[in-house]
C-alpha positions in Angstrom: 81.1 138.1 87.7 79.2 139.5 85.3 77.4 137.9 82.9 75.8 139.3 79.6 73.5 137.5 77.3 74.6 135.9 73.9 72.7 135.1 70.8 74.7 132.7 68.0 73.0 130.8 65.8 73.2 126.8 66.1 72.0 124.0 63.5 69.1 122.8 63.8 70.7 119.3 64.4 73.0 120.5 66.6 70.6 122.1 68.3 68.4 119.1 69.6 71.2 116.9 70.5 72.3 119.5 72.7 69.1 119.5 74.5 69.0 115.7 74.6 72.1 115.7 76.2 71.4 118.5 78.5 67.7 116.8 80.0 69.3 113.6 80.3 72.4 114.9 82.2 69.1 117.0 83.7 70.4 120.7 83.0 69.5 123.5 81.1 70.4 123.9 77.5 72.9 127.5 78.9 74.0 125.2 81.9 75.3 122.4 79.6 77.5 125.5 77.0 78.7 127.0 79.7 79.9 123.8 81.7 81.1 123.0 77.7 83.1 126.6 77.6 84.8 126.9 80.7 86.3 123.2 80.2 87.5 124.2 76.8 89.4 127.2 78.3 90.1 125.2 80.8 91.6 122.8 78.8 92.8 125.5 76.3 95.0 126.8 79.4 96.2 124.3 80.9 97.6 122.8 77.6 99.3 126.7 77.1 101.0 126.1 80.4 102.3 123.5 80.3 103.6 124.4 76.7 105.5 127.4 78.0 106.5 125.6 81.1 108.5 123.1 78.7 110.3 125.5 75.9 110.8 127.0 79.4 113.1 123.7 80.1 114.4 123.7 76.8 115.7 126.4 77.2 117.4 126.2 80.7 118.4 122.8 80.1 118.6 119.6 82.8 121.5 119.3 84.6 122.3 115.2 84.0 125.2 115.3 86.5 128.2 116.3 83.9 129.1 119.2 84.7 128.5 120.1 80.5 131.2 116.9 79.3 130.1 114.2 78.2 131.8 111.3 79.7 132.8 109.4 76.3 133.2 110.6 72.9 130.9 109.2 70.4 133.9 108.6 67.8 135.2 106.2 70.5 132.1 104.4 71.4 131.9 103.6 67.4 135.7 102.1 67.9 133.6 100.2 70.8 130.6 99.0 69.1 133.0 98.0 65.9 135.3 95.8 68.4 132.2 94.1 69.8 131.7 95.9 73.1 128.5 97.7 74.1 128.7 101.5 74.8 127.7 101.0 78.2 130.5 98.6 79.3 132.9 101.5 77.7 130.8 104.4 80.5 131.4 101.4 82.6 135.2 101.7 82.6 134.8 98.2 81.0 135.2 98.6 77.1 
């Protein structure tokens, strides 16, 4: 991978803190910044990929095995609820 040097202004306190962390981890400041940037990019691209997959699933829908037909109607469930039966009783044929 080809590298390119970058110069950027950082607040002095941030730079001091980063140097301390780098020293504690026995790394150079460059290595610490490199790792942090790589981690950030991986998290961002990982999130973006997960988001794309979930949106795709929402668009496609998930097969619940009903072939598009609900096993019960909301109005009948409400009637059952008003009579004291539970929705599960109706769905399972006991209502």
